[in-house]
ZAFIZA-159247 format. One record per residue (C-alpha): residue number from 0; x, y, z; residue in one letter. Coordinates in Angstrom, 1 decimal. Layout:
N
 num      x      y      z residuo
 NUM      X      Y      Z       A
...
end
This chain:
307
 num      x      y      z residuo
   0    0.0    0.0    0.0       X
   1    2.9    2.3    0.8       X
   2    4.2    1.9   -2.8       X
   3    0.8    2.8   -4.2       X
   4    0.5    6.0   -2.1       X
   5    4.2    6.9   -2.4       X
   6    5.7   10.3   -3.1       X
   7    7.6    8.8   -6.0       X
   8    4.4    7.7   -7.7       X
   9    3.0   11.2   -7.3       X
  10    6.1   12.8   -8.8       X
  11    5.9   10.5  -11.8       X
  12    2.2   11.3  -12.2       X
  13    2.7   15.1  -12.0       X
  14    5.7   15.0  -14.4       X
  15    3.7   12.9  -16.9       X
  16    0.8   15.3  -16.8       X
  17    3.0   18.3  -17.2       X
  18    5.0   16.7  -20.0       X
  19    1.9   15.7  -21.9       X
  20    0.3   19.2  -21.6       X
  21    3.5   20.8  -22.8       X
  22    3.8   18.5  -25.8       X
  23    0.2   18.6  -26.8       X
  24    0.1   22.4  -26.7       X
  25    3.1   22.6  -29.1       X
  26    1.7   20.1  -31.6       X
  27   -2.0   20.7  -31.1       X
  28   -2.8   21.8  -34.7       X
  29   -1.6   18.4  -36.0       X
  30   -4.2   16.7  -33.7       X
  31   -6.9   19.1  -35.1       X
  32   -6.0   18.0  -38.7       X
  33   -6.0   14.3  -37.7       X
  34   -9.5   14.5  -36.1       X
  35  -11.0   16.3  -39.2       X
  36   -9.5   13.6  -41.5       X
  37  -11.0   10.8  -39.3       X
  38  -14.4   12.2  -38.7       X
  39  -15.2   14.2  -41.9       X
  40  -15.0   11.4  -44.5       X
  41  -15.8   13.5  -47.5       X
  42  -13.0   16.0  -47.0       X
  43  -10.9   15.8  -50.2       X
  44   -7.6   17.1  -48.9       X
  45   -5.6   14.2  -47.6       X
  46   -2.3   15.8  -46.4       X
  47   -1.8   17.4  -43.0       X
  48   -0.6   20.8  -44.2       X
  49   -3.4   21.1  -46.8       X
  50   -6.1   20.3  -44.2       X
  51   -4.6   22.9  -41.8       X
  52   -4.5   25.5  -44.6       X
  53   -8.2   24.8  -45.4       X
  54   -9.2   25.1  -41.7       X
  55   -7.3   28.4  -41.3       X
  56   -8.8   29.8  -44.6       X
  57  -12.4   28.8  -43.8       X
  58  -12.5   29.1  -40.0       X
  59   -9.8   31.6  -39.0       X
  60   -6.2   31.6  -37.8       X
  61   -6.9   30.3  -34.3       X
  62   -9.2   27.5  -35.6       X
  63   -6.4   24.8  -35.3       X
  64   -6.4   25.5  -31.6       X
  65  -10.2   25.2  -31.2       X
  66  -11.0   23.1  -28.1       X
  67   -7.5   23.4  -26.7       X
  68   -8.6   23.9  -23.1       X
  69  -10.9   20.9  -22.8       X
  70   -8.3   18.7  -24.5       X
  71   -5.5   19.9  -22.2       X
  72   -7.7   19.4  -19.2       X
  73   -8.6   15.9  -20.3       X
  74   -5.0   15.1  -21.1       X
  75   -3.8   16.3  -17.8       X
  76   -6.3   14.1  -15.9       X
  77   -5.7   11.2  -18.2       X
  78   -1.9   11.2  -18.0       X
  79   -1.9   11.8  -14.2       X
  80   -4.1    8.7  -13.8       X
  81   -2.1    6.6  -16.2       X
  82    1.4    7.5  -14.9       X
  83    0.3    7.2  -11.3       X
  84   -1.3    3.8  -11.9       X
  85    1.6    2.6  -14.1       X
  86    4.3    3.5  -11.6       X
  87    2.4    2.4   -8.5       X
  88    1.6   -1.0  -10.0       X
  89    5.2   -1.4  -11.2       X
  90    6.6   -0.5   -7.8       X
  91    4.4   -3.1   -6.2       X
  92    5.1   -5.8   -8.7       X
  93    8.8   -5.2   -9.4       X
  94    9.8   -4.3   -5.8       X
  95   13.3   -3.0   -6.6       X
  96   14.2   -5.7   -9.1       X
  97   14.7   -5.2  -12.9       X
  98   11.5   -5.1  -14.8       X
  99   10.8   -7.2  -18.0       X
 100    9.1   -6.4  -21.3       X
 101    6.2   -8.7  -20.3       X
 102    5.7   -7.0  -17.0       X
 103    5.8   -3.6  -18.6       X
 104    3.1   -4.7  -21.1       X
 105    0.8   -6.1  -18.4       X
 106    1.2   -3.1  -16.1       X
 107    0.6   -0.7  -19.0       X
 108   -2.6   -2.6  -20.0       X
 109   -4.0   -2.5  -16.4       X
 110   -3.1    1.2  -16.1       X
 111   -4.8    1.8  -19.5       X
 112   -8.1    0.1  -18.4       X
 113   -8.2    2.2  -15.2       X
 114   -7.5    5.4  -17.2       X
 115  -10.2    4.6  -19.8       X
 116  -13.0    3.9  -17.3       X
 117  -12.2    7.1  -15.3       X
 118  -11.5    9.6  -18.0       X
 119  -13.7    8.6  -21.1       X
 120  -16.4   11.3  -20.2       X
 121  -13.8   14.0  -20.5       X
 122  -12.6   12.8  -23.9       X
 123  -16.2   12.5  -25.2       X
 124  -16.8   16.2  -24.2       X
 125  -13.5   17.5  -25.6       X
 126  -14.0   15.7  -28.9       X
 127  -17.3   17.4  -29.4       X
 128  -16.1   20.8  -28.3       X
 129  -13.1   20.5  -30.6       X
 130  -15.3   19.8  -33.6       X
 131  -17.9   22.4  -32.7       X
 132  -18.1   25.1  -35.4       X
 133  -16.1   23.1  -37.9       X
 134  -17.1   23.3  -41.6       X
 135  -17.8   19.7  -42.5       X
 136  -18.2   18.2  -46.0       X
 137  -20.2   15.2  -44.7       X
 138  -23.9   16.0  -44.5       X
 139  -24.5   13.1  -42.1       X
 140  -22.9   15.1  -39.3       X
 141  -25.3   17.0  -37.1       X
 142  -23.8   20.3  -35.7       X
 143  -23.6   20.9  -31.9       X
 144  -23.9   24.0  -29.8       X
 145  -22.2   23.8  -26.4       X
 146  -21.2   26.8  -24.2       X
 147  -18.2   25.1  -22.6       X
 148  -17.3   21.9  -20.7       X
 149  -20.0   22.1  -18.1       X
 150  -22.7   22.9  -20.6       X
 151  -21.5   20.0  -22.8       X
 152  -21.8   17.6  -19.9       X
 153  -25.3   18.9  -19.1       X
 154  -26.6   18.7  -22.7       X
 155  -25.2   15.3  -23.4       X
 156  -26.7   13.9  -20.1       X
 157  -30.1   15.6  -20.8       X
 158  -30.4   14.7  -24.5       X
 159  -28.6   11.4  -24.8       X
 160  -28.5   10.0  -21.2       X
 161  -25.5    9.6  -18.9       X
 162  -24.2    6.5  -20.6       X
 163  -23.5    8.7  -23.7       X
 164  -20.5   10.1  -21.7       X
 165  -18.9    6.7  -22.2       X
 166  -19.4    6.5  -25.9       X
 167  -16.5    4.8  -27.5       X
 168  -15.5    3.0  -24.3       X
 169  -15.3   -0.4  -26.0       X
 170  -12.8    0.6  -28.7       X
 171  -11.0    2.7  -26.0       X
 172  -10.6   -0.5  -23.9       X
 173   -9.3   -2.3  -26.9       X
 174   -7.0    0.7  -27.4       X
 175   -5.4    0.4  -24.0       X
 176   -2.9   -1.8  -26.0       X
 177   -1.7    1.5  -27.5       X
 178   -0.1    3.0  -24.4       X
 179    0.8   -0.5  -23.2       X
 180    2.7   -1.2  -26.4       X
 181    4.2    2.3  -26.3       X
 182    5.5    1.9  -22.7       X
 183    6.7   -1.6  -23.4       X
 184    8.8   -0.4  -26.3       X
 185    9.9    2.7  -24.5       X
 186   11.0    0.9  -21.3       X
 187   12.6   -1.9  -23.3       X
 188   14.6    0.5  -25.5       X
 189   15.6    2.5  -22.5       X
 190   16.9   -0.6  -20.6       X
 191   18.9   -1.6  -23.7       X
 192   20.5    1.9  -23.9       X
 193   21.2    2.0  -20.2       X
 194   23.2   -1.2  -20.5       X
 195   25.7    0.7  -22.7       X
 196   25.8    4.1  -20.9       X
 197   25.2    5.5  -17.4       X
 198   22.4    7.9  -18.4       X
 199   20.4    8.8  -21.4       X
 200   20.8   12.1  -23.3       X
 201   17.9   14.3  -24.2       X
 202   18.2   13.1  -27.9       X
 203   18.1    9.5  -26.7       X
 204   14.8   10.0  -24.8       X
 205   13.3   12.0  -27.7       X
 206   14.1    9.3  -30.3       X
 207   13.0    6.3  -28.3       X
 208    9.8    8.1  -27.2       X
 209    9.0    8.8  -30.9       X
 210    9.8    5.3  -32.0       X
 211    7.7    3.7  -29.3       X
 212    4.6    5.9  -30.0       X
 213    4.9    5.5  -33.8       X
 214    4.8    1.7  -33.5       X
 215    1.8    1.7  -31.1       X
 216   -0.1    4.2  -33.3       X
 217    0.4    2.3  -36.5       X
 218   -0.8   -0.9  -35.0       X
 219   -4.0    0.5  -33.4       X
 220   -4.9    3.3  -35.8       X
 221   -8.1    1.8  -37.4       X
 222   -9.6    1.5  -33.9       X
 223   -8.6    5.0  -33.1       X
 224  -10.6    6.2  -36.1       X
 225  -13.7    4.3  -34.9       X
 226  -13.2    5.7  -31.4       X
 227  -13.2    9.3  -32.7       X
 228  -16.4    8.8  -34.7       X
 229  -18.2    7.2  -31.7       X
 230  -17.0    9.9  -29.3       X
 231  -18.3   12.6  -31.6       X
 232  -21.6   10.8  -31.6       X
 233  -23.2   12.7  -34.5       X
 234  -23.0   10.2  -37.3       X
 235  -25.8    8.0  -38.5       X
 236  -24.9    4.6  -37.3       X
 237  -26.2    1.1  -38.1       X
 238  -30.0    1.5  -37.9       X
 239  -30.3   -2.0  -36.5       X
 240  -28.3   -1.2  -33.4       X
 241  -28.0    2.3  -31.9       X
 242  -25.8    1.2  -28.9       X
 243  -22.8    3.4  -29.3       X
 244  -19.5    1.6  -28.8       X
 245  -21.0   -1.9  -29.2       X
 246  -18.9   -4.5  -31.0       X
 247  -21.5   -4.5  -33.8       X
 248  -21.2   -0.8  -34.4       X
 249  -17.4   -1.0  -34.4       X
 250  -17.5   -3.7  -37.0       X
 251  -20.1   -1.8  -38.9       X
 252  -18.0    1.4  -39.0       X
 253  -14.9   -0.5  -40.0       X
 254  -16.8   -2.2  -42.8       X
 255  -18.3    1.0  -44.1       X
 256  -14.9    2.7  -44.1       X
 257  -13.4   -0.2  -46.1       X
 258  -16.4   -0.3  -48.5       X
 259  -16.2    3.4  -49.3       X
 260  -12.5    4.0  -49.3       X
 261  -10.8    0.6  -49.5       X
 262   -8.4   -0.8  -46.9       X
 263   -6.4    2.5  -46.8       X
 264   -9.6    4.2  -45.6       X
 265   -8.9    2.7  -42.2       X
 266   -5.7    4.7  -42.2       X
 267   -7.0    8.1  -43.3       X
 268   -5.3   10.8  -41.3       X
 269   -2.5    8.4  -40.2       X
 270    0.2   10.8  -41.5       X
 271   -1.1   13.6  -39.3       X
 272   -1.6   11.2  -36.4       X
 273    1.9    9.8  -36.7       X
 274    3.5   13.2  -37.0       X
 275    1.5   14.5  -34.0       X
 276    1.7   11.5  -31.7       X
 277    5.3   10.6  -32.3       X
 278    6.5   14.2  -31.8       X
 279    4.1   14.7  -28.8       X
 280    5.2   11.5  -27.1       X
 281    8.8   12.2  -27.7       X
 282    8.5   15.7  -26.2       X
 283    6.3   14.4  -23.4       X
 284    8.9   11.7  -22.4       X
 285   11.7   14.3  -22.6       X
 286    9.9   16.7  -20.2       X
 287    8.8   13.8  -18.0       X
 288   12.3   12.3  -17.6       X
 289   13.9   15.7  -16.9       X
 290   11.2   16.7  -14.5       X
 291   11.3   13.5  -12.5       X
 292   15.1   13.5  -12.4       X
 293   15.3   17.1  -11.3       X
 294   12.6   16.6   -8.6       X
 295   14.3   13.5   -7.2       X
 296   17.7   15.3   -7.2       X
 297   16.2   18.3   -5.4       X
 298   14.4   16.2   -2.8       X
 299   17.5   14.0   -2.3       X
 300   15.6   10.8   -3.3       X
 301   16.9    7.9   -5.3       X
 302   14.9    7.8   -8.6       X
 303   12.7    4.7   -8.8       X
 304   12.5    5.2  -12.5       X
 305   15.7    3.4  -13.3       X
 306   14.4   -0.1  -13.3       X
end
């Protein structure tokens, strides 16, 4: 219990949250382009820079940063939960010994499940706020009108029921393999490098963070597309089953995507996603490593992160 409620776990959680907020703020426009490509199926522009130019031209210079605050709020809570759970479980299981790739994957998976169940409502709201006011090419999309985070929560619960806040939970639970794979590769690559040197440079951390996230993103991207559509909640789904997030709707959306655009339709927006997530993850891990190391040094504690 002491390991779960330890100061070290809190340091890792805060550092992870700060790192993710910093990185997402820097690369936020790339995430805006990715979301438009995933949700607005009839958008003709397929490259990241062309989509961003269209958004700025049609919706204004600040449009790529629309929905920044709810996204950052959700990301802060989400990464705090994930890093705290990941490092607490790892401290309990490893107990001072060297970790393994298998243990990293299992711990990452469990931390991901806890994170999804606690923070999905925040992601549903921020997805809708981020797309509010967007000029869509797809006539199936129904526009929304929310006056902020609290009003979005209120309207969703009033009009769609409280369970609508967990739209996309099923694909999100499947997607816990994304951060689990990411952390497995990150921790594994870090252990390999630390066998050859005493400490990692900033460039080392940046590169292995980018590689780990790029692998995880490519493997799970089709499910991420379905997750975005379900969270948005304003598409016409399978008329035989209106239960958002059900396995049938996931398969239906995947089938529709392939039928309309071919197998590559499952990867529409991957360029923007890879660019955004790889760079964001790399910068996040860099800030995270530096912040935890600095905090442990200042407090005179031995870092529990070298395991």
